[in-house]
SETOR-259395 format. One line per field, with one value per residue: x, y, z of N, C-alpha, C in turn. Coordinates in nm, 3 decimals. Example, Ala and Ser with C-alpha at 12.3 -4.5 7.8 and 13.67 -1.06 7.14 Angstrom:
<recs>
nc1 <- (1.319, 1.285)
nc2 <- (-0.569, -0.225)
nc3 <- (0.780, 0.708)
cac1 <- (1.230, 1.367)
cac2 <- (-0.450, -0.106)
cac3 <- (0.780, 0.714)
cc1 <- (1.320, 1.290)
cc2 <- (-0.330, 0.003)
cc3 <- (0.780, 0.787)
</recs>
This chain:
<recs>
nc1 <- (-12.617, -12.586, -12.810, -12.819, -12.801, -13.050, -13.345, -13.568, -13.833, -13.832, -13.959, -13.916, -13.651, -13.438, -13.243, -13.124, -13.059, -12.821, -12.676, -12.748, -12.871, -13.182, -13.414, -13.751, -14.065, -14.319, -14.425, -14.232, -14.268, -14.190, -13.972, -13.819, -13.541, -13.504, -13.636, -13.914, -14.077, -14.416, -14.570, -14.660, -14.555, -14.215, -13.880, -13.537, -13.203, -12.958, -12.699, -12.432, -12.363, -12.215, -12.336, -12.620, -12.659, -12.919, -13.133, -13.406, -13.466, -13.401, -13.576, -13.688, -13.877, -13.868, -13.836, -14.058, -13.940, -13.863, -14.110)
nc2 <- (-11.212, -11.517, -11.609, -11.853, -12.052, -12.068, -12.265, -12.371, -12.342, -12.129, -11.816, -11.594, -11.412, -11.355, -11.196, -11.256, -11.081, -11.185, -11.248, -11.473, -11.617, -11.687, -11.880, -11.871, -12.026, -11.920, -11.590, -11.471, -11.412, -11.136, -11.126, -11.046, -11.041, -11.134, -11.338, -11.561, -11.869, -11.882, -12.096, -12.220, -12.355, -12.407, -12.382, -12.287, -12.275, -12.072, -11.993, -11.808, -11.462, -11.136, -10.966, -10.760, -10.400, -10.313, -10.542, -10.560, -10.458, -10.645, -10.834, -10.980, -11.015, -11.276, -11.329, -11.543, -11.863, -12.125, -12.268)
nc3 <- (2.781, 2.610, 2.377, 2.251, 2.437, 2.544, 2.557, 2.289, 2.367, 2.542, 2.641, 2.790, 2.942, 3.214, 3.471, 3.796, 4.109, 4.209, 3.985, 3.841, 3.543, 3.390, 3.197, 3.097, 3.034, 3.071, 3.165, 3.430, 3.789, 4.005, 4.282, 4.601, 4.539, 4.286, 4.018, 3.977, 3.884, 3.774, 3.845, 3.619, 3.309, 3.190, 3.330, 3.326, 3.438, 3.301, 3.345, 3.508, 3.557, 3.567, 3.849, 3.799, 3.785, 3.824, 3.868, 3.824, 3.578, 3.390, 3.284, 2.993, 2.702, 2.481, 2.127, 1.939, 1.859, 1.640, 1.656)
cac1 <- (-12.638, -12.591, -12.941, -12.804, -12.819, -13.192, -13.420, -13.664, -13.959, -13.815, -14.022, -13.870, -13.515, -13.422, -13.126, -13.147, -12.964, -12.693, -12.612, -12.799, -12.959, -13.286, -13.509, -13.885, -14.165, -14.424, -14.372, -14.207, -14.306, -14.078, -13.964, -13.734, -13.406, -13.497, -13.757, -13.952, -14.181, -14.551, -14.631, -14.694, -14.443, -14.083, -13.776, -13.404, -13.093, -12.868, -12.562, -12.407, -12.298, -12.189, -12.462, -12.658, -12.681, -13.062, -13.186, -13.547, -13.479, -13.347, -13.681, -13.697, -13.962, -13.795, -13.920, -14.089, -13.838, -13.871, -14.237)
cac2 <- (-11.356, -11.580, -11.672, -11.990, -12.142, -12.073, -12.364, -12.316, -12.308, -12.010, -11.693, -11.486, -11.420, -11.260, -11.214, -11.226, -10.989, -11.252, -11.269, -11.593, -11.597, -11.788, -11.876, -11.909, -12.047, -11.824, -11.470, -11.496, -11.313, -11.070, -11.137, -10.942, -11.034, -11.206, -11.380, -11.700, -11.918, -11.855, -12.228, -12.275, -12.348, -12.459, -12.286, -12.347, -12.183, -12.065, -11.967, -11.695, -11.347, -11.027, -10.915, -10.635, -10.282, -10.312, -10.668, -10.548, -10.417, -10.749, -10.920, -10.956, -11.105, -11.328, -11.356, -11.683, -11.930, -12.267, -12.336)
cac3 <- (2.782, 2.479, 2.361, 2.200, 2.550, 2.579, 2.480, 2.193, 2.435, 2.627, 2.594, 2.878, 2.993, 3.325, 3.557, 3.937, 4.172, 4.230, 3.856, 3.774, 3.428, 3.380, 3.086, 3.142, 2.930, 3.102, 3.229, 3.573, 3.889, 4.072, 4.428, 4.660, 4.482, 4.159, 3.948, 4.001, 3.795, 3.822, 3.859, 3.488, 3.217, 3.227, 3.370, 3.325, 3.468, 3.186, 3.388, 3.596, 3.498, 3.661, 3.903, 3.734, 3.869, 3.856, 3.815, 3.790, 3.438, 3.301, 3.228, 2.849, 2.624, 2.365, 2.008, 1.916, 1.778, 1.610, 1.687)
cc1 <- (-12.650, -12.724, -12.933, -12.822, -12.966, -13.263, -13.524, -13.795, -13.951, -13.878, -13.980, -13.730, -13.502, -13.298, -13.161, -13.039, -12.827, -12.617, -12.660, -12.894, -13.055, -13.366, -13.642, -13.976, -14.281, -14.362, -14.353, -14.258, -14.180, -14.087, -13.862, -13.593, -13.393, -13.635, -13.788, -14.068, -14.317, -14.635, -14.690, -14.571, -14.312, -13.988, -13.642, -13.301, -12.994, -12.723, -12.554, -12.336, -12.266, -12.322, -12.495, -12.675, -12.827, -13.125, -13.331, -13.570, -13.438, -13.453, -13.704, -13.786, -13.883, -13.889, -13.946, -13.984, -13.875, -14.002, -14.303)
cc2 <- (-11.405, -11.653, -11.812, -12.092, -12.158, -12.179, -12.298, -12.275, -12.180, -11.887, -11.571, -11.516, -11.316, -11.296, -11.171, -11.133, -11.052, -11.281, -11.392, -11.555, -11.715, -11.767, -11.933, -11.930, -11.949, -11.705, -11.494, -11.382, -11.256, -11.095, -11.037, -10.934, -11.109, -11.241, -11.524, -11.738, -11.895, -11.982, -12.282, -12.262, -12.399, -12.345, -12.360, -12.238, -12.189, -12.043, -11.847, -11.585, -11.247, -10.979, -10.778, -10.521, -10.275, -10.435, -10.657, -10.507, -10.526, -10.838, -10.882, -11.060, -11.147, -11.347, -11.506, -11.743, -12.076, -12.338, -12.388)
cc3 <- (2.639, 2.465, 2.303, 2.312, 2.588, 2.495, 2.390, 2.259, 2.518, 2.562, 2.676, 2.927, 3.103, 3.406, 3.699, 3.990, 4.193, 4.100, 3.781, 3.660, 3.419, 3.253, 3.137, 3.022, 2.947, 3.174, 3.379, 3.661, 3.954, 4.222, 4.478, 4.600, 4.351, 4.106, 3.985, 3.911, 3.857, 3.827, 3.730, 3.400, 3.275, 3.261, 3.365, 3.357, 3.353, 3.226, 3.478, 3.518, 3.607, 3.717, 3.842, 3.833, 3.913, 3.793, 3.770, 3.644, 3.340, 3.239, 3.082, 2.784, 2.501, 2.246, 1.997, 1.823, 1.759, 1.641, 1.561)
</recs>
């Protein structure tokens, strides 16, 4: 995923089982086929990609940018 699409507030990046990429302000929770917001912070869909072999390994902490 191209991190240029992620907003400056994004601190987490993750891909769901269907290939959807998401940026999260707060660490997301895991559900049966993807990630979801934990009711705090912002979330934005970044786009679609090839579904990953193991979506559970895609959660990534992003470095702080532009704060």
